C-alpha positions in Angstrom: -7.8 -20.3 -13.1 -8.0 -18.8 -16.6 -7.1 -15.2 -17.4 -10.8 -14.2 -17.7 -11.7 -15.7 -14.3 -8.9 -13.7 -12.7 -10.0 -10.5 -14.5 -13.6 -10.9 -13.4 -12.5 -11.6 -9.9 -10.4 -8.5 -9.7 -13.2 -6.4 -11.3 -15.6 -7.6 -8.7 -13.1 -7.0 -5.9 -12.7 -3.4 -7.1 -16.5 -3.0 -7.3 -16.4 -2.0 -11.0 -19.1 -2.8 -13.5 -18.1 -4.1 -16.9 -19.2 -0.8 -18.3 -17.1 1.1 -15.8 -13.9 -0.9 -16.5 -14.4 -0.8 -20.2 -14.7 2.9 -20.3 -11.7 3.4 -18.0 -9.6 1.0 -20.2 -10.8 2.5 -23.5 -12.4 -0.7 -24.8 -15.9 -1.9 -25.6 -18.0 -3.8 -23.1 -18.3 -6.5 -25.7 -14.5 -6.9 -25.9 -14.3 -7.0 -22.1 -17.0 -9.6 -21.9 -15.1 -11.7 -24.4 -11.9 -11.4 -22.4 -13.7 -12.5 -19.2 -15.4 -15.5 -20.8 -12.3 -16.6 -22.7 -13.7 -15.9 -26.1 -10.9 -13.4 -26.7 -7.2 -13.7 -25.7 -5.6 -10.5 -24.4 -2.4 -9.0 -25.7 0.3 -8.1 -23.2 -0.5 -4.4 -23.7 -4.2 -5.1 -22.9 -3.2 -6.9 -19.7 -1.1 -3.9 -18.6 -3.9 -1.5 -19.4 -6.5 -3.5 -17.4 -4.1 -4.0 -14.6 -3.4 -0.3 -14.4 -7.1 0.6 -14.2 -7.7 -2.1 -11.6 -4.6 -1.0 -9.6 -3.3 -4.6 -9.6 0.0 -5.0 -7.7 3.0 -6.1 -9.8 3.1 -9.5 -8.2 -0.5 -10.3 -9.2 0.1 -8.9 -12.7 2.6 -11.7 -13.1 -0.2 -14.2 -12.3 -2.4 -12.6 -15.0 0.4 -12.8 -17.6 0.9 -16.5 -16.7 -2.8 -17.2 -16.9 -2.9 -15.6 -20.4 0.0 -17.7 -21.6 2.7 -15.1 -21.4 6.0 -15.0 -19.4 5.4 -13.0 -16.2 7.1 -9.6 -16.2 7.3 -9.6 -12.4 8.3 -12.1 -9.7 5.1 -13.7 -8.2 6.7 -14.8 -5.0 7.1 -12.5 -2.0 10.5 -11.7 -0.5 11.1 -13.8 2.7 14.4 -12.1 3.6 16.5 -9.2 2.6 18.8 -11.3 0.4 15.9 -11.9 -2.0 15.8 -8.2 -2.8 18.0 -6.4 -5.3 21.4 -5.3 -3.7 20.8 -1.6 -4.1 17.5 -1.9 -2.2 19.1 -3.9 0.5 21.8 -1.2 0.8 19.2 1.5 1.0 17.2 -0.3 3.7 20.3 -0.9 5.9 21.3 2.7 5.5 17.9 4.0 6.5 17.9 1.7 9.6 21.5 2.7 10.6 20.9 6.4 10.2 17.6 6.1 12.2 19.5 4.9 15.3 19.0 5.5 18.2 15.3 5.4 17.4 13.5 2.1 16.5 13.0 1.0 12.9 11.7 -2.2 11.4 11.3 -3.6 7.8 8.2 -5.6 6.8 7.2 -7.5 3.7 3.7 -7.1 2.2 2.2 -9.4 4.9 4.0 -7.6 7.8 6.5 -10.4 8.3 9.8 -8.9 9.8 12.6 -8.7 7.2 15.0 -6.7 9.4 15.1 -4.4 12.4 17.6 -2.2 14.2 18.7 -2.7 17.8 16.4 -0.1 19.2 13.3 -1.9 17.7 14.5 -5.2 19.0 14.9 -3.5 22.4 11.2 -2.4 22.4 10.1 -6.0 21.5 12.3 -7.3 24.4 10.6 -4.9 26.8 7.3 -6.7 25.9 9.0 -10.1 26.5 8.8 -10.9 22.8 11.6 -11.9 20.4 10.7 -10.8 16.9 13.0 -12.9 14.7 13.3 -12.5 10.9 10.1 -14.0 9.4 8.0 -13.5 12.5 4.7 -11.6 11.9 4.4 -8.2 13.5 0.6 -8.2 13.4 0.4 -11.5 15.3 2.7 -10.1 18.0 1.1 -6.6 18.3 -2.6 -7.7 18.2 -2.3 -11.2 19.5 0.3 -11.1 22.4 -1.0 -10.1 25.8 2.4 -8.7 26.7 2.1 -6.0 24.1 -1.3 -5.1 25.4 0.3 -4.5 28.9 3.2 -2.6 27.4 1.2 -0.1 25.2 -0.6 2.4 27.4 -3.1 3.3 24.6 -3.1 -0.2 23.0 -6.9 -0.3 22.3 -6.7 2.9 20.2 -3.5 1.9 18.4 -4.8 -1.7 17.8 -8.1 -0.4 16.3 -6.1 2.1 14.1 -3.8 -0.7 13.0 -6.7 -3.0 12.0 -8.3 -0.2 10.0 -5.1 0.5 8.2 -4.3 -3.1 7.4 -7.8 -3.7 6.1 -7.2 -1.0 3.6 -3.8 -2.5 2.7 -5.4 -5.9 2.3 -8.1 -4.6 0.0 -5.5 -3.0 -2.2 -3.6 -6.3 -2.4 -6.6 -8.0 -4.0 -9.3 -10.7 -3.6 -6.9 -13.4 -2.6 -4.9 -11.5 0.0 -3.3 -13.6 2.7 -3.1 -10.3 4.7 -6.9 -10.0 4.6 -7.3 -13.5 6.1 -4.7 -12.8 8.8 -6.2 -9.4 9.9 -9.8 -10.8 10.0 -8.5 -13.7 12.2 -6.8 -11.3 14.5 -9.8 -8.9 14.5 -12.0 -11.8 15.8 -10.1 -11.8 19.1 -12.4 -10.3 21.8 -10.0 -7.6 22.9 -9.3 -6.5 19.4 -13.0 -6.6 18.5 -13.8 -4.4 21.5 -11.1 -2.0 20.5 -12.5 -1.7 16.9 -16.0 -1.1 18.3 -14.8 1.6 20.7 -12.7 3.3 18.0 -14.4 2.9 14.6 -12.7 3.9 11.4 -14.6 7.1 11.2 -12.7 8.3 14.4 -9.2 7.7 13.1 -6.7 10.4 13.9 -4.4 12.0 11.4 -1.4 11.1 13.6 -1.8 8.6 16.5 1.0 8.6 19.1 2.0 5.2 20.6 2.5 5.4 24.3 4.7 2.8 25.9 5.0 2.0 29.6 8.5 1.0 30.8 8.9 0.9 34.5 8.4 4.4 35.8 9.0 5.8 32.3 6.4 6.6 29.7 7.6 6.8 26.1 5.6 8.4 23.3 6.2 7.8 19.5 4.8 8.7 16.2 5.6 6.5 13.3 6.0 6.8 9.6 5.8 4.2 6.8 8.3 4.3 3.9 7.8 2.4 0.7 9.6 2.2 -2.6 6.9 4.1 -4.5 8.4 3.8 -8.0 9.2 0.1 -7.7 8.1 -2.1 -10.6 9.7 -5.2 -9.1 7.1 -7.2 -7.2 9.6 -8.1 -4.5 10.4 -4.5 -3.8 6.8 -3.1 -4.2 5.6 -4.7 -1.0 8.5 -3.7 1.3 7.7 -1.2 4.1 10.0 0.5 6.6 8.3 1.7 9.8 10.3 4.3 11.6 9.5 5.5 15.2 10.1 9.1 16.1 10.0 10.6 19.6 6.6 12.2 20.4 7.9 14.3 23.2 11.1 15.6 24.8 11.2 12.9 27.5 11.3 10.2 24.9 13.9 12.0 22.8 16.1 12.3 25.9 15.5 8.6 26.8 16.9 7.5 23.5 19.6 10.1 22.8 21.0 10.5 26.3 20.2 7.2 28.0 20.6 5.0 25.0 17.1 3.6 24.9 15.9 0.1 25.7 18.8 -1.6 24.0 21.3 -0.6 26.8 19.3 1.0 29.6 18.3 -1.1 32.6 15.5 -0.4 35.0 
């Protein structure tokens, strides 16, 4: 695709008119029209200005630069393992996971493939009868595996909330988001579709606990997502760290006193 085609596709995805984008970018609609039709060639500064207005992720900015005949400023390929990330970022991730012990923590790339996880998170996956290896997709496991549905007490509610959240993430990623294709495939599953219909996006809670059934125990968690907000490197920009925190005193005691699922036996 030519630069103008990419630009027009992004503008349509963001639901902006030519006039709206031109005003926000501080250019004339005629200039924008020429850029989209290929009659004008953008400067690097113009690409950055338009990308900023359209909130185009760093990885996709690289595609725009290439299409316009410039050398990409950002890596266009996603990180498939921690070793692909800058060493200081890897060190920070491992420090976060280590200090979060004994509570579960997991690292995802922008498509929610697992990049790393601590022992406590692997223990939770094992409780569900699932081995989440590096590169496996968390969404496929959580929404597609029947064993997770049996493990999570409030799975319908959490599944619906997850779909709503991922749809937003996918929209932000852009018109060619692989994440969008994945979440719509998973949302077509009858159980997931029923959960979405029961808990529409308008009923999302500010904080939704995850309740896990483990033998006679019931564990409750709230989770947080950490990203590298100032990252300009495309590889780093998509990395997410999901941290699980105890939602009640019983869960805290289970992990801090009994060691959690990585050591405890029923």
